[in-house]
N, C-alpha and C positions, 0 to 999 in steps of 0.2 A: 981432873976432878971436877966437878960443874955442883958452885953452892946453889941451893935449893930456890935461892931468893935474887939466883942471879934470873931468872922466866916467872911470865905472872900463875896465873894459877889455872887459866883456859889454852900456855901454849907448853906443860907441861905433858900432856898427853898424846901428841904427836912426837913430843923429844923422846921420851919414851921408848916410842912405835917402833922412831927409829931407831936409836942406839940399839931394841931386843931383836931387831934386825940380824943385830949383826950377833949375839951370842947364842948359845942353846938355855936360856929360861925358857921357861914355864909362863903361857898367860896370866897363868895366876900369880908367878911373884910379877909378875910386868905390873899385873892391876893395884897392887901392893906398897910395888914403888912406884908406882903416878900418883895413888895415895899420902904417899909421904908423900913428893917435893909438891903435888898440891898446898897441902895444909901447911907447907912453909913458904907457900909463896909467895914475892913481892909484894905484894898486893891486898897479902890477909893481913890487917891487924892483927894483934898480938891482946 
């Protein structure tokens, strides 16, 4: 499992898209995951 802070805000969408291509996750679920990962990205300040 990749920690959410491993990638930057702008890197996560392409990472999620690549991961989604190997699963049966819906586009809506991929969008939710992408937003979650972006919200917790390493370049987001708390």
